[in-house]
PATORGU-654260 format. One record per residue (C-alpha): residue in three letters; x, y negated, z. Coordinates in steps of 0.001 Angstrom, whole numbers, padded with zeros to 6 digits, always signed. Layout:
PATORGU-654260
ALAXYZ
...
This chain:
PATORGU-654260
MET+028769-057122+030840
ALA+027296-053822+030036
ALA+025819-052039+032813
GLN+027806-048880+034023
THR+026086-045537+035001
THR+027699-044270+037954
PRO+028407-040283+038344
GLU+025606-040053+041016
MET+023124-041654+038645
ALA+024050-039409+035672
ARG+024558-035924+037390
PRO+020697-035596+038238
ARG+019596-036451+034732
SER+022011-034130+033041
ALA+021190-031320+035297
GLU+017535-031621+034660
THR+018065-031866+030922
VAL+020276-028740+031106
SER+017777-027095+033376
GLN+014794-027777+031047
THR+016845-026623+028017
SER+017957-023522+029633
GLY+014232-022973+030452
VAL+013101-023294+026953
PHE+015789-020830+025690
GLY+015362-018562+028530
THR+011570-018429+027635
ALA+012119-017907+024030
ARG+014727-015201+024702
LYS+012320-013335+026815
LEU+009440-013505+024195
TRP+012218-012420+021495
ALA+013186-009608+023803
ASN+009452-008078+023596
TYR+009150-005555+021060
THR+005797-006395+019956
ILE+006049-010073+019648
ARG+009342-009651+017885
THR+007952-007099+015445
ILE+005157-009245+014764
VAL+007215-012360+014069
GLN+009512-010097+011845
ALA+006215-009035+009893
ILE+005116-012595+009311
PHE+008497-013546+008032
THR+008442-010497+005630
ILE+005179-011132+004164
TRP+005868-014942+003741
LEU+009200-014001+002170
VAL+007661-011575-000268
ILE+004729-013800-001201
THR+006990-016547-002087
PHE+009037-014269-004239
ILE+006027-013172-006101
PHE+004449-016425-006443
PHE+007628-017593-008512
LEU+007952-014386-010063
VAL+004664-014126-011964
ARG+005075-017445-013284
LEU+008375-016325-014784
MET+006117-013787-016903
PRO+006137-014806-020483
GLY+002695-016627-021340
ASN+000357-018047-019099
PRO-003740-017820-018587
VAL-004104-020506-021214
ASP-001748-019144-023797
VAL-003301-015449-023480
TYR-006630-016943-023852
VAL-005560-019027-027052
ASP-004205-015984-028576
TYR-007418-014003-027960
LEU-009663-016756-029510
MET-007374-016863-032665
ASN-007405-013389-033325
GLN-011021-012721-032440
GLU-012813-015896-033832
ARG-010357-016742-036555
ILE-010115-020474-035178
THR-007115-022869-035388
TYR-004726-023047-032426
GLU-005846-026670-031832
GLU-009602-025681-031479
ALA-008615-022680-029254
PHE-006391-024759-026820
ALA-009090-027092-026559
ARG-011660-024430-025440
ALA-009349-022778-023146
ALA-008245-026260-021602
SER-011838-026970-020723
GLN-012940-023406-019424
PHE-009928-023009-017176
GLN-009306-025023-014216
PHE-005462-024523-014543
ASP-002787-027081-015465
PRO+000137-024873-016948
ASP+002362-028142-016986
ALA+001793-028758-013214
PRO+005115-028749-011170
VAL+005759-025250-009791
THR+006498-026485-006116
GLU+003246-028553-006363
GLN+001270-025330-007219
TYR+003273-023513-004466
LEU+002471-025869-001691
GLU-001416-025943-002823
TYR-001356-022174-002675
MET+000134-021961+000704
GLY-002254-024689+002060
GLN-005108-022484+000844
LEU-003496-019477+002134
VAL-003150-020556+005608
GLN-006904-021336+005805
GLY-007730-017975+004568
ASP-008553-018809+001193
LEU-007103-016702-001664
GLY-008406-019378-004161
GLU-010560-018895-007326
SER-009990-016594-010462
ILE-008314-018524-013083
THR-009824-016803-015947
SER-013285-016032-014213
THR-014256-019717-013258
GLY-016028-019862-009811
THR-015171-016579-008914
LYS-013449-016107-005376
VAL-010449-013729-005517
LEU-011504-012577-002263
ASP-014732-011517-003601
GLN-013297-009385-006586
ILE-010960-007771-003855
ILE-013743-006663-001680
ARG-015583-005442-004716
PHE-012841-003238-006153
LEU-010979-002208-002819
PRO-013646+000165-001327
TRP-013300+002618-004582
THR-009419+002670-004387
LEU-009731+003372-000691
PHE-012035+006387-001276
ALA-010205+008066-004306
VAL-006555+007438-003236
GLY-007244+007724+000534
LEU-009029+010952-000125
GLY-006288+012330-002191
LEU-003664+011286+000331
LEU-005782+012962+003178
VAL-006219+016329+001221
SER-002520+016453+000154
PHE-001314+015806+003477
ILE-003405+018507+005172
LEU-002405+021009+002601
GLY+001246+020062+002602
VAL+001622+020567+006294
VAL-000356+024065+006625
ILE+001376+025310+003269
GLY+004828+023872+004290
LEU+004516+025495+008070
LEU+003576+029085+006421
MET+006395+028854+003983
ALA+008838+028288+006856
TYR+007662+031179+008866
TYR+007828+033253+005914
ARG+010746+031846+004512
ASN+013108+033775+001848
SER+010003+035917+001037
TRP+008336+035868-002480
ILE+005622+033604-001321
ASP+008335+031185-000101
VAL+010083+031208-003510
LEU+006966+030965-005522
LEU+005572+027921-003388
SER+009010+026311-003388
LEU+009000+026602-007099
ILE+005673+025197-007731
SER+006127+022251-005096
SER+009513+021337-006833
ILE+007793+021247-010050
LEU+004903+019329-008799
SER+007161+016636-006949
ALA+009244+016282-009964
VAL+006481+015402-012419
PRO+004898+011870-012285
ASN+001339+011810-011406
TYR+000332+010091-014643
ILE+001953+012910-016654
TRP-000262+015250-014605
GLY-003311+012974-015495
LEU-002390+013030-019267
LEU-002244+016866-019025
ILE-005604+017345-017502
LEU-007119+014982-020011
ILE-005495+016544-023023
ILE-005722+020269-022004
PHE-008997+020392-020029
GLY-011013+017570-021444
VAL-009717+017344-025231
GLN-008885+021152-026051
LEU-011009+023233-023611
HIS-013913+020953-023282
TRP-014235+021597-019524
PHE-015594+018074-019186
ALA-016673+015089-021066
ILE-014461+012216-020938
GLY-016614+009509-021804
GLU-019118+010597-018892
LEU-016577+010343-016210
ARG-015598+006774-017020
GLY-016228+004096-014184
THR-016759+004852-010470
TYR-020213+006130-010762
ASP-023281+006751-013242
SER-024222+003050-014040
SER-027981+004364-014377
LEU-027987+005025-010862
THR-028657+002772-008008
PRO-025948+002478-005340
GLY-027053+003331-002047
PHE-026715+006443+000405
ASN-028841+008863-001399
LEU-027776+012366-002780
PRO-027847+011347-006582
PHE-025447+008526-006119
ILE-023019+010314-003663
LEU-022699+013310-006124
SER-022018+010840-008965
MET-019301+009036-006992
LEU-017751+012274-006073
GLN-017912+013527-009827
HIS-016271+010456-010921
ALA-013618+010496-008188
PHE-012760+014130-008517
LEU-010068+013899-011431
PRO-008299+010867-010062
VAL-008290+012600-006469
LEU-006840+015814-008392
VAL-004176+013855-009706
TYR-003221+012040-006682
VAL-003068+015625-004819
SER-001060+016910-007785
GLY+001461+014029-007776
THR+001985+014162-003978
LEU+001477+017647-002448
GLY+005069+018955-003573
ASN+006817+016347-001332
TRP+004452+017033+001712
VAL+005033+020680+001373
LEU+008775+020574+000955
THR+009197+018086+003738
MET+007181+019928+006199
ARG+008882+023436+005433
ASN+012443+021797+005676
SER+011353+020259+008873
THR+009667+023321+010353
ILE+012773+025504+009575
SER+014859+023030+011608
VAL+012695+023102+014517
LEU+012428+026806+014513
GLY+016087+026849+015391
GLU+015924+024581+018591
ASP+016327+026164+021975
TYR+013231+025193+023333
VAL+011561+027585+020700
ASN+013814+030446+021750
VAL+012828+029720+025406
ALA+009196+029835+024598
ARG+009726+032951+022855
ALA+011537+034423+025769
ARG+008687+033489+028129
GLY+006386+035785+026184
LEU+004328+032710+024636
SER+001974+033888+021814
ARG+003256+033242+018282
THR+000049+031052+017785
ARG+000671+028829+020627
ILE+004439+028395+019648
ALA+003378+027462+016106
THR+000833+024984+017587
ALA+002315+023594+020725
TYR+006073+023622+019989
VAL+006911+024103+016406
GLY+004063+022356+014514
ARG+003873+019204+016866
ASN+007754+018354+016466
ALA+007950+019471+012680
ALA+004977+017205+011814
LEU+006918+014228+013433
PRO+008402+013144+010222
MET+005183+014015+008177
PHE+003036+011458+010231
THR+005720+008954+009918
LEU+005535+009235+006246
LEU+001796+009381+006018
ALA+001703+005851+008160
ILE+003867+004642+005577
ASN+001907+005756+002652
ILE-001050+004606+003852
GLY-000064+001107+003235
PHE+000348+002004-000466
VAL-003131+003315-000563
ILE-004600-000024-000825
GLY-002559-000668-004148
GLY-003817+002677-005545
SER-002255+003832-008783
VAL-002639+001178-011769
ILE-001734+003926-014308
ILE-004096+006543-012883
GLU-007169+004140-012666
GLU-006642+002800-016231
LEU-006112+006293-017264
PHE-009497+007453-016080
VAL-011137+004112-016426
TYR-011710+004013-012617
LYS-012669+000705-011544
GLY-010496+000089-008355
LEU-008252-002413-007109
GLY-005085-001067-009349
SER-007363-001337-012503
PHE-008189-005046-011332
LEU-004589-005640-010934
TYR-003729-004294-014333
TRP-006425-006578-015855
SER-004924-009469-013754
ILE-001606-008980-015310
THR-002678-008755-018793
GLN-004588-011810-018432
ARG-001984-013791-016506
ASP-004532-014515-013881
TYR-002018-015844-011299
THR-004393-016177-008466
SER-005721-012781-008905
MET-002401-011209-009045
GLN-001284-013082-005918
GLY-004345-012033-004005
VAL-004059-008158-004716
LEU-000415-008385-004173
LEU-000760-010190-000976
ILE-003310-007454+000290
ILE-000933-004796-000850
VAL+002312-006531+001200
ILE+000098-006963+004196
SER-000978-003335+004148
VAL+002700-001910+003448
VAL+004217-004186+006338
PHE+001715-003149+008992
SER+001629+000545+008004
ASN+005567+000449+008772
MET+004625-001125+012425
LEU+002094+001834+012592
ALA+004573+004412+011674
ASP+007034+003146+014456
LEU+004073+003253+017221
LEU+002918+006627+015965
TYR+006163+008176+016233
SER+006833+006847+019696
TRP+003193+008204+020670
LEU+003827+011641+019198
ASP+007641+012114+020440
PRO+007649+011388+024422
ARG+011546+011061+023955
VAL+011127+007987+021976
ARG+010328+004775+023765
LEU+010048+001290+022435
GLY+011819-000608+025069
ASP+011470-004508+025557
ASN+015213-005061+025087
């Protein structure tokens, strides 16, 4: 006869199980209610999702590293397909016929350990080492261009709002609209063709690269001047392509703030125009600007592929372009991973920055 369980025996065990379950779910709910933890979990999930999508997307591109190198050998050395394929297969540690799921699991296993893998086309070279090599130049050029355009945009937009409907406002609005409407690579082409080819204001060949190769890198005046000289045109193009948006955004934001009641109260209290412009108008009008700046910081990492290729500026964007043309999957994935991480965390920074700048905004825990 089977043993029977009495209600008295079952009730304590059921209550204990329910208590443990509710405790686990209660703790999970409390953790999820915390804004910081919830944001970090969402960021990690977003990064994983995008990287997974990129992994399969790059493998849908026509051709693979072996095919690209085989075509190169056949065209340059005039050898047969069989000879070219044998050389490519022996040189690359990559099997194009391996199952994609197997490649994905291997890649994710390396990624969890902080290993971005080795370059397929540059055997024995770590992808992380390549990124470290090219990243500082992109951070310098694009970061400097972003900082200059942001500062100029805030100042010019603020002045345009104070002198709105004047000839200065009309002229600067027209210029800003043109700057924002034309892509930055068009400005780059115009600069090269007009000032480089037609007017001969600078020698195009001498500005190739990130610095004069005859100089020794280091903290010395000749190297710093050469670095600034080679970065001048890319920075100028970055500023030209983004300044118009900063100016128009700041102008519209300032005009909106100038109509607020607290600005009129400050005027009625007899505060100076400078204090009103800085403490009342400027800070509140710049809120959306700082939010956009924080978001744009994430895109600095990726640089501009077209601009860096146009000026032969060896930054991360140029490295990404080379990886795409060579179908170097691991290098592409490494660069895009860094870009995704920077964009996701820059959005987190934008939320926190907006809360810090505006006391009315608070990131609650529920």
